[in-house]
N, C-alpha and C positions, 0 to 999 in steps of 0.2 A: 748426810747423803753425799755421794761422790759426784764430781762433775766429770762427764765423759771426756771433754776436751783436755782437762788436766791429766786424766789417766792416760790419754794418748801421748801427751808430751812428756810425761814422767812415767817411765816404765815400772818404777818401783810401786806405783799406785796399784797396778794390777796384782801385785803380790798381796795387797790387802784383801782383795777379793778371794784369792786362792786361800789365804789363811783363814778367812771366815768360813770356808767350806771344808777345812782340813780335818774337822772332828766329825766322825760319822754318827752324829746324834740323830735319834729318830725325829721325823717330822711331827710336830705337835702344834697345838693351837697357838702357843706363844711364838713359835719360830716360823710359822707358815708364811707370814707376810715377808719377813726379813729374808728368808731363804730364797723365795721366788723372785723377790726384788733384786737380790744379788745375782741370781742366775740370768735374769733379763739384762742386767748391766753387762755381764760377761758376753752374752750373745750379741749385744749391741757393739761392744768393742771389736769382736771378731768380724761382724758384718761391715763395720766401718773400715777395718783394715783391708778386707777383701775388696771393698768398693774403691779404695785408693789404688789398688793394683791396676785399675783401668785408667789411671791418669794418662793424659796425652801431653807430650812435650813438643813445643813448637807448632801447634796446630794453627792452620790458616783457615779462617772462615770464608766460605764462598758467598759472595754478595749477590742477592737477588733483589727483585723489585720490592718485595714485601718482607722477605725473610733473609736471615743469614743461615748458611748451610754448613754443618759440621760433619765430617766423616768420623763415625764411631764404629770401628771394627767390632763385629759381634752383637750389634744393637738388636738385630732381628731375632737373635737367639736368647735375648735377655741378659747379655753380658756387656755392659752393666744393665741392670733393670731400670728403665726410664719411665717415669710417670708424667702424665699430662695434667697440668693443673689449671684451675679456673678461678681460684680465690685471689682477689686483688689486694695487694699491699701497697700503700702509698709510697712513692719513690723516696720521700723524705725520711722514711724509716730505715732505708738501706743506702747509705752514702759511703763512698770511699774518700780517700784523701783529696781527690780532685772534685768532690761533690758530684760524682757521676754514678748512675745506677744502671746496672746491666741485669736484665731479667732473662733467664734461660729456662728451658724445660729440663726435667730430669732431676727430681728431688731438689737438692740444693746444689748449685754449681759454682765453683770458685775458679775465676780466671785470673791469671797472674801475668802481668806485662813487665818484663825486665826493662829497667831503665839504666841510664848512665850512673856510674858511681856505685854499682852493685845493688842499688835499691830496686824494689819491686812494688808495682802498684797492684793491689789486690781488688778485684771486683767480686763482691759477694752478692749472690742473687738467690731468691727463693722462687719456688714455683708460683707463677702469677697468671695473669690473663693471657694464656698462651695456648695456641693450637699447634702442637708439634706433630709434624707429619713424618713418620718413620717409614722410609722406603728403602729396602735393602739395608745398607749400612749408613744411609744418609739421614741425618736428623735436621729437620727444618725448624728454625728458631725465630721467634719474633721478639725483637728487643725494642727499647724506647727509641723514639725518632732521633734523639740527639746522638746516641751512640751509633745508630745505624748510619747516619750521615757522616760521622767523623771517622768511622772505621775504614782504613785504607789497605787492609790486607796484611797488617803486621802480625807476626807470629805471637801466639798466646799459649801459655801453659794451662791445661784444663784439668780440674779435679772434680770428680763426681762425689757428692756427699750424700749421706744416708737419709732416706725418708724415715723419720723417727715416730710418726704418729701411731702406728700399730703398736709398737713397743711402749710408747708413752701411755696409751690407754690400758694396756695389759699391766704395766707397772703400777699405774695409779690405782687400779682396782685392788691389787694385792697390798699396797702400802696404806690404804685409807684407814684401816682399823689400827694398824701399828702406829700411825702418826697421832691420831686422837679419836678414839671410838665414840667420844661423847659430843664432839663438835658437829654442827649441822652440815657444814660443807668444808671441803678441802680445796684450796687453790693450788694448781700445779702450773708453774711457769715454764712454758715452752720457749723456744728461741724465736718463734715467729709471732706468737700471740698468746694470750692468757686464756686458759680454759677453766671453767668452774665445774666442779664435780660434786654431786650429791653424796650423801653418806654411803657406806658400804651396804652390802646385802643385809637382810634381817639377821639378827643375832642367832636365831634358832636355825635358819637355813645354813648359815656359815658354820655353826657348830656341827651340824650333820655332815657337811662336806668334809670338814677337817677331820672329824672323828673317823670317817670312812677312808681317810687318806693318810693315816698316821705312820704307815710303814714306808721308810725311804727305799729308793731304788736299789741300794746296795744290800737290802735285806730281803729282796724279792725271792731269792733262792730259798729262803727259809719258808716262804709261803707254800712251797710244794710239799713241805712236810707238816704243815699246819693241819690240825684235825678239821675236817669238813663237817659243819653242823648238819644235823638231820633236817629233813623237810619241816617237821613240826617245830624244831628249835628255831629255824630260820623265820618261820611265820611269827613265832612269839617275839623274835628279836625286832620285828618291825612294828611300830606303833600304828595300829589300824585307824584310819580316818573314815568318817562317813563318806560313802560314794558320792561323787559329784553328779552322777546321773543314775537314777534307780529304775529306769524302765526295763522292760523285758525284751530280750532279743528273740527274733524269729529267724532261725537259721534254715528254715525249709524253703524260703524263696527270697530273692533279692529285690532290692528297691526298683531296679530298672524293669524287671519282669513284672512287678506289681503295677508299675505305672503304665506299662504297655498292654495291660490286660484290656480286653474289650470293655468299652465304657469306662475309660480311665477316670479315676476320681469318684466313681460311684461305688458305694459300699456294697459288698457281696450280700446276697440274701442271707438274712438271719444275723447280720452283724451291723451294729449301729455305728461303728467307727469308719472313718474314711480310710480308704487304702492309700491315698496319695494326697499330698498338699501341693498346691502350685506355688511358684515363687512369690506371687502376690500375697498368698495366705500366710507366708512366714516372714514377710517383710518387716512387720513390727517386732517379731521375736528376734530377728537377726540384725535389727537396726540398720537396714540398708534400703536404698530406694530401688525400685524395680522398674527401671526405664527400659531395659532390654529383655527380650524373651530368652529365658534360660530353660534348662531341663527341669522337669518336675522334681520336687524334693521328695524322696521316699519317706514314708512314715517312720517315726521312731521305732527302733528295733530292727530295721533293715539296713543293708549296706549300700553305699553309693556305688561301689565297684563289685559287681556280682562274681567276678573271676577270682576273688581272694580265696586262698586255700584255708584250711581249718586253723593252721598255726598263725597265719596272718590275722585271721578274725579274732583269735584269742588275744593277740597283742592289742588290737584296737579296743576290745572290750576292757582290758585292764587299764589302758591309757585313759579311756573315757571315764572309768570309775575313779581312778586315782587314789585308791585306798592306802597306798604306801607313802603318799606325799607327806612332808617335802623331800623324803629320800628319793633320789633320782631313779627313774625307770629306764632300763637299758633295753633297747631293741638291737639284739645281736644279729647282724646280717652278714653271713658269709657271702662269697662272691656269687652273683647271679640269682640271689634268693628273693628279690623283690622288696628290698628294704625301703627304698624311696616310695614305691607304690603303697606300701603299708603306712608309711608316714603321712602321705597325702590323704589316705582314707581317715586316719586318726585326726588330722587337722580339720577335715570337713565335718566329722562327727562332733568334735568339740565346738566348732563354729555354729552348727545348726542345733545341737541338742542342749547346749549350755548358753542361754541367751546373754548372760552377763560376761561371757568369756572375752578376753583380749589376748591374742596369740602373737608371740614373737618367734619367728622361725629364722635361725641363723646357721650359717655354714662357714668353714674356714676360707673358702674361695668364692670369687664372683661367679665362676662357671657353675659351681654346685648350687649357689643361690638362684641363679637364672633358671636352672633346671627345675628346681622346686616351684618357683613362681610360674614357669611355663606350664607345668603339669597342673597346678591349681587353676590356672586360666582355662586350660583345655578340658578340665573336668566338666565344665558347664554348670557347675552347682554354685558358683559364686557370681556376684554382681561386681561391676567395676569399682563401686564405692567401698567394697569390703576390703580391698587389697591394695597395699602400697609396697613398692620396691625401693628401699633406701640404698643409695649408692654414695660412695665417696665423691667429693666434688671434683676429683681428678679424672673421673670416668666419663667417657664420651658416650652419648646415646647410640652412636653408630656401632659400638662394640656389642650391643645387645640385639636380640631378635626383635623384629618390628612389633611383634605381638606384645612385647613387654614395655614399649615406650610409654603407653598411657599410665602404667603402674609406676614407672620411673619418674614421670612428671608429678604424680601424686606424692612421691617421696622426696621431692626437691626441697620443700619446706618441712624441716624436721618436726616443727611444732604441729603442723597440720597432719603430717604423716602419723603422729602418735594417736590421732583420733580414729584411725582405721582399725577395724576389728582384727585384721591379719596384717602383720608387717613382716616383710622378708628382707634380710640384710646379711652381710658378712658379720662375723663375731666382732671384728674391730670397728666396723661402721656403727654397730649398736652403741658404741661409746658416745656417739653424737647426741644420744638422748640425755646424757648427763648435762650437756651444755644448756639445755632449756629448763633445767631444774625439775625434770620429770620425777615424780615421787617414787620411792621404792614401793613396789606392790602394784604399780600401774598395770603390769601384765599378769594375767592369771596362769598362763601356760607359756613355757619356753621349750621349743623343740630345737635341738642341735643335730643337724644331719652331718654325716661324715665327721662325727665327733672324735674319732680316733686320729684325725689329721690335725687337730688343733691342740696347741699347748694348753696346760691347765690354766694359767693366767688369762689366756685368750678366751677360754670357755667361760671364765668367771665374769667377763664383761656383760654378756646378756643375762646371766643368772642373777646378777646384782639388782636387776630391775624387777625381780619376781615378787609376787605377793606372798607374804608370810603365812597368812591364815589359810589360803586355799591354793597356793602355788603348786603347780605340777611341772616337774622337769622330765624331759624325755631326751635321752642321749641315744642316737642311732649311729651305728657304725660297726666296725669289725676290728677288735684289738689284735687279731692275727695278721692284719695287713699293715701297710706303711703307717707310721706315726707322723708326728710333726717333723718338718724339715728344719733341723737345727745346725747352724754353722759351727758353733763352738763345741768341740768334743768334751771339754770339761763341763760345760753347762748341761750337755746331753747326759753325761755320765752321772751327774748329781740330780737328775730328775726332770729337767726341762724337756727332754725328749720323750717323756712318758705322759701321755694324754690323761685327762681326768677319767675318760672311759676305761682305759687300760688299768689305771690305778684302782678304780672301783672293782673291776673284774678280778683283781688279785686279792680282794678282801673276801674272807670266808662268807660274809653275808651274801655275796653275789656268786659264790662258788656253786659248783654242780654237786649236789648231794646224792644220796642213794636213790632218790626218786626224781632226779633232775634239778633244774634251777628253781629258785623260789619264784612262783608265778606272780607274786606281788611286785617283784623287782626286775625280773629278766624274762624275756622271750627270745629263744634262739630259733631263727627261721631255718628250715631244713630242706625245703624243696628248691632245687636249682633249675632255673629256666634258661640257662645259657649253654651249657657244655654237653658234648657227647660223653656218655658214661665212661669211655676209655680215658678221657681227659680229666674227668672228675674224680676217678677212683684214688689216685695218688694224693692230691691235696686233701681230700676228705679224710684219708687215713692218717696223714701226717699232722694235720692241723685241727680237724673237727671231729675226732673220735670216730671216724667212719660213719657218721650219721647222715651225711648229705644224700639226698635222693634226687634222681633225674626226673624232671618234668618238662624237658625241652621239646620243642617242636621237631618232630622226626624228620620232616622234609628238609629242615635246615641243617641239623647236626649230622645227618646221614649223607649229605650232598657230596662229600668227597671220600666216602668210605671205599669206593672202587676206583680211585685215581690210580693210574697205571704205575706211578712211582712209589706207591706204598709198599713196603716190604711185606706187610701182612694185611691182606684185604679185610675190610671191616674194622680195622684198628687204626684210626686216623692220627697216629703219632709216629714221629721219626726222630731218633737221635742220630745225627750225622757227625761221626768222629773226624776231626781235622787236626793233624799234628803240624800246625803252621808255626809261624814266627810272630811274636809280638814286637812291635816297633814303636819308636817315637820319632818326631820330626824336630830337629834342632833342640831348642830349650823348652819346647812344649811338653808339659808333664803328662798329657793325655796319650793313651795307648791306642794302637790300631793293629789289625791282623789282616793283611791283604788276602790270604788264602780264604779266610772265613768270609770276607766281604764279597769275593767273587762267587763263592758258593751260595751266599744269600741271593745275589743277583740271578744266578742260574735257576734257583727254585722259583723266584718271582717270574722269570720269563717262561718257565715250563707251565706255570699255573695260569698266567694271563694270556699266553699266546698259543695255547693248545687249540686244536681244531674243534673238539667237542666240548661245548659249554665252558668257554673261557671265563675265568674269574675276573671281575672288575678290579682294577688296581686299587680302588678306594676301599675294597674289602680286605686288604692285607695290611697288617701292622708289623713293624719290626722293632724289636727292643735290643739296645746295646748299652752297656753301662758307661761307655767312654765317648766323649763328644767327638773325638777325632775319628773313631770308628763310625759314628753316626754320619759325620761329614763325608767320609769315603764311600759309604753305602749310598748316600743320597746322590753323590756325583756319578757313581756307576749306574744307578737307576735312571737318572736324567739322560744319560747317554743312550739308553735303550728305550726311551720314551715312557718311563714308568714313574714320573715325578709325583703322581697322585698317591703313591704308596706312602703311608705315614711312617716316619722313622724317628725314634726318640728314646729317652731314658725310661726307666721303670716308673718314675714319678709322673711322667707325662701320660701314662696309660692307666693309672689307677682310676677306677670308676668307669672305664671304657671297655668295649668289647668289639672284636673283629671276627669275621668268618675264619680267617687264617692268621696265626701269629707265628713269627719266626724270631728266635732268640739267638743272638751272636754273643758268646761269652768272652771272646778276645784273648784272655790270658792263656799262655801256652808254655811257660817256663817250667820244665819238669825237674830241674836240678835243685830247686830250693828245698830246704829242710821243712819238715812238717810244722815246726814252730813258726816258720816264716809264712805259712799259708795264709793266715788272717790278713797280714799286711799286704800280701801280694794279690789275693783275690778280691780284697776290698768288699764291694757290695755283694759279691757272690756268696759270702759267708753269712749274710743276713737272712734269716728264715723268712722275715716279713717280705723282703724284696723278692725272694724266691717264690713265695706264695702268690704275690701279685703277678709276677711274670708268667707263671704257668696257668693262670686262671682267666686270661683274657680271651682265649680262643673258643669259638663255638664249634667248629667242624674239623679243624686241623691244627696241630701244634708241631713245629719243627724246631729242634734245639741243635745248634751247631757249636762245637767246642772240642777241646782236647780232653778226652775221657781220662787220660792218665794224670791230669791235674785235677779235674773236677771230682774224681772219685775220692779224694781226700776230705771233701766236705760232706757231712752227714746227709744233707738234703739232696745234693746232686748225686751222691752215692746211691740213694734210694731211687732217684730218677733213672740213673744208668741201669741199675738192677731191674727196674720195672721194664725198661725198653728191651734189655737183653732177654728177659724171661718171656716177653711177648714177641720176640723176633722182629723188633722194630729198630734194631741197632744196625747202622750201615756205616760205610766209610772205612776208617783205619781200624787196626786191630784193637780188640777189647782188652781192658786190664785183666790180669790173671785172677784177681779177686772176684770178678764177675763170673768168670768161667768156672771157678771152683764152687760157687754157691749153688 
C-alpha cells in the first residue's frame, strides 16, 4: 500500500497509480478492491493538492480574550472546507521541536514559523476540543493556554490539510477482502488514532454486488448495444426469496381514513378484525416504549400516507416483500416524483410490519440525512426511542433543526445508537459502527437515499453491515442527475465518478425491457409533483423516455402563466439571448459575464417589485456554473435589496425546488472551434448537470446565455429549439439552425 505523504513528496509515485490503471481490464471480483482502493488514493492526492492551494503566507492571528482569529478568504463559501472537531487528543501526542502543541480547527492545520538560519518550526495540529466560529471570512480558533499567552502577533505560514476520515472508511471497506478475507478483523492505522474494523460484507452479498458491476466505465457505451432481456428472463435471472411480509394489501382505503372513521378502533359490523391498532397495542411488536401520544398505527395492509400514487404504492409493496434480496432494489426517482416520500413510507412499513427488523438509513450528505430524519419524526408514527441520528463528532447540534436534537443525542454513543430500530446517518458516518465491533448482519435493511450522489466505495460502507440471510438493500435516486463530486479527473474517468446506483442501472438485469423494468428490482416513479407541464416536457423527453406525467398543484405552477414579461402567455419559460463578453479578473480562473449578471438582476427586480402579486425573494433561485459570476450576481442583488435570493452552483441546488429558477450560462466566446467546445463550456456539456439545472423550477424558468455558443451542445440545442418553437425566445438574434428547423 502506498503512503500518501510519500506520493506527494515524490511525483514519480503517482505514476505507479497511473500505471496500475493503464490497462482497461474489466472490473471483476478479484480486481474490485484493488481498483477502487487505487482510485480513492488518486482522489485523495488531488484533494490534498487542492487544499494546499489555500495556504496562507505570513498570516497574523488576531488575539482575542478566548480565541485567536485568522482571516481565511473564501471560508464561508467552503474554500477551503473547514470542519469543527470535538474529539480530544492529548497534547503529548502532538509535539514539535519546542515541545509545544497548537490545536486549530479545520481538518489538520500546519503552522510554520520561520526562524533564523533558515530553519522553520512546524506546529502540527489535529481537530481537537474546538468550537470554531466562522463569521464571514473570519475563523475563531481556540488553542492551548501556553501558545495563546506566548503568541505576540508574529507572522505564520498556514497550511490546511485534508480530512481523511471519509476516504479512510471508504478505502478500508474496499480493501478488507483483498487484504485477508479469512481474518476476523483488519486494523487500519490512521494518522490520529487506530480504528478497528470488522470483516467485510457477507460473501454472498459481495458476490452479488460485484457480479452486477463487472463492466467498467469505459465499456458503458457497449451496454447500449447489449441485448435487453425480456421480462420473463429478468424474473428468472433473480433468485426469488420468500417474502418478508405475506399480508394482504387493501388499496381501497388508507390507514388514516380507517383510523378516523367513526368509532375508531371498533371493528365494522360483520368483521372480527380491528380496523386500527393504537401505539400502545403495537409497542411490544415494535420494541419501543410508548411514553408519548402518537398517531394511531393503521392495520397491516394499509398505507401510512394515503396520498401515495399507485406507482409509489407498488414500490413500497416490493420493498416490504423483498423477494429479490440480497440483490439491491432500486427506487428510480426522477425530479419531483416523491422519491423521499416513498422511502419514508417503506421505512415505516418495514418498521411496523416486520418486528425483528433493524433499519439503517444512509445518505451522502448531512442535509439529506436530516431531511429523512425530520420526515420520519413528523410522520407521527414513530416513538422517540425508535430513532437515532448518528452524526460525525465534528458536527455541532446548532447546525440541525431543533426537532432533531433528541435523535442526535441518542446517536452520540454509537454503541447505544446501534440498539435503536431505525438509525439515520451519512454513508461515511456509518463506518463508526465498525469501531464497536458490530457484527455483520446486525441490520436487516439498508436504505440509501440520494444513492446516485455517493461513490461506490462510500455506498459499500453501510451495505457491509447488512444481514446475509434476510438483508434487503434499497437504493433510491436518479442516475440521470448529478453523480458523486470527484476532484480527480483520472479517478472519475476510471469509475469513481460512477455511483453504484448508476452502475447497476447499466446492467441488463436492471434494464428496461419490452414490458418495462423488472418489478422485483426496479420501480420508476412517473408522477411529477413539482413542475408546470411546459417545464417538464423537455427533460421528460430527453432523459426519461417521455414518461413523466404532471400531478402538480395547479395554483402553484400556474401562478406566473400570465406574467406580463412572458413572450407566450400560459407558457412559463423564457430563453433570453445575450451576446455578452466573458471575463476574468487578474489570475482568477473563474469566469463572469457582466451583461448576463445585469439581466439576471433585472428579471429579479421585475418579479419581486411588481405592483400585482410580487414574488418573495426567497422563492427565486439562480444557478451559474462559475463562482465569480455567482459573486457578481450576489453583489448586484444586494445593492437592490434582494440578498434573500439564493445564488449558487448546480450542485448546491440538487434536491431543491424554487418557484422561479434563473440560469446564467456565462460563456460567450463564439470563435472557438467545435472540438474546443467541451473544454470551453465545461459543465454545460454535462447532461446530468443540464438535467438538474432545468428541473428545479415550479412555475417559471428563465435561461440566459449566448445561443450561438449553446446551440453547439446537444442538450442546449434541444432547449433552444424548444424555446424557439414555442415563441419563448427573446433577446438577441436566434441561430440560423433554429430558424431553419
